[in-house]
Steps between C-alpha positions, in 0.01 A plus 500: 500500500418454134508774237353458153671665205319589180754545222414582140643285226705778336682556829619140499619534140685822594662314788601200287649722228693693766643181648598362158656830393687524830643150457620582148653826624680333792638225276630755250652720771668209678635352177660839421361530147395863554682828538452714810263735316291210371476358851381832639238536225382142557470553876318832446252326270441232766440759769261688271312176429442431869423862593249548217340164583464600864349836409256338257396241759446771760291728281287226345449315833620185329618334820249504782509342842184385672456387855294182535138532605364366827376184325847402382657587836272249673574231245164532328532552128223626281314216337597468138215515259459179302633522148269444209523146359373355171499148368703436186182421309380857554755618243388264222213569264229235510475269201856555381626164632814673622717380783771665702731201466692419179351227278608143567664339200 
């Protein structure tokens, strides 16, 4: 069974910042550079970061799960529409004797 997730970009940034901040916090706590009060404040800030991120994701529907349609269950994918294609000469003005390649010297 396949499940598709739609995740907004800011959610990924929130996640990455949380992981980086957590690594810094763990390194500082394990290296014993902080007092007990500083450790508690740092851990409280980390918990607040994850809780507020979870609440924001929930209320803004930033992470959505979708079940695959019948076409994808049977192995049939929707046909992709062909992308628009232009020749390189379409971007040059006529009569300018311009080329896309650098001049040969």
